[in-house]
N, C-alpha and C positions, 0 to 999 in steps of 0.2 A: 505917863507911867512907863510904858515899854520903851519908848524912844529915849527917855531920860535915863533909864537903866542901862540901855544899850551904849549910850553916849558916855556914861560914867565908866563902864566896864572897858570900852576902847581907850579912854583917855588915861586910865590908871594902869593899863597893861604895860609892862615893860619887857622889851625883847630879851634883855640879859637875863631875865628869870628862866628862860627856855634855853640857855646856852650854857654848857659846862664851863668851869673856869679853867680847867686843865685837861689836856688830851688823856685818853684812857690809859695810854702807854706810861705816861708820867705818874698817874695815880697808882699804877701797878708797882712802880719802883718806890714810891714813897712808903709802902707798907712793909719794907725790909725783905722782900722776896729776892732770892738770889739769882733766879733765872725766870725768863719769861715762858709763859705757857705756850704751846702750839698755836692756841687761838689768838694770843697776843702778837705772833709773829706775822699773821695775815694783816694786810692793810684794812684798817676799819673805816667804817662809813663815817663821813662828818656829820650827817643828819641824825643818825642813831649809833652813837659811839660804842654800844654794847653788841652791836652786830658787825660782821666783816662786810666789807665793800663787795657788791655784786660784781661778778666777773664776766657777765654776758657781753655780747658784741655791742649792745645798745650803750653801754657805758664807755666803750672804747671810742665812741664818736666824738666826745668832747662837746655835747649839746649845752646850750646856755642854761645856767641854773642848776647844773648837775652837781649834787653833793652826796650821791650815792644812796638816795632814797628809793629802796626798793625791798622793803621788809619781807615780801612774800617771794622774791627772787624770780619775778616774771621774766626778767631779762636772760636768765639762764635756761628758761623753758622755751619761750618763743623766739622766732627768728627776728631779724632786724626789721623786715618789712611789717610783720604783725606788730612789733614795739612801736613803729611810727604811727600805725592806725590807732593803737591803744592811747598813745600820747595825744594825738589829735582829738579823739573822742573825750579824753580828760579835760582838754581846754574847753571844748564846746560845752560839756556838761557843767563845768565851773562857771562858765559865762552865764549859762541859763540860771544856775543857782543864784549868782549875784543879782541878776535881774528880778528873780523871784523875791528876794530880800527886799529890794527897793520897792517892788509892788506891795509887799506885805506891810511896809512902813507907810507908804502913801495912802493905803486904804484907811489908815487911822484918821487922816486928815481930809480926804475928799469923799464927800457923800453925794450920791446921785439921787 
C-alpha cells in the first residue's frame, strides 16, 4: 500500500512541472509594461523567481548547487562562518531524514 503509493508518486513526478518556462523578467515584458519595476531590476533568484537573489557573503562564494535559495535571507543576517555551520547542519539533518525514510519503509517488510 504505502510503498506502492510512494513508487507511483515518484515515477510520475516530472521535474519540468516545477520549473518556470520563461524567466520572470521576460514575463514582465510580455504583458505590455513599458518599464520594469524597481523590484525587477534586481537580480532574481533562480530557485524562487518571484524573490530577489540574496546578496549575503555566503552567495558570493560560488558554492556548488547555489541557485539563490534563501527565502528567509539568512545569508544577509549571519556571517560567513555561521552560514557554513548552518549548511553543514542542513546536510547532516537531510542525511538523517533520508535514513529515517528508509527505516520507515523497511519496517513494513521486516518483522522481529
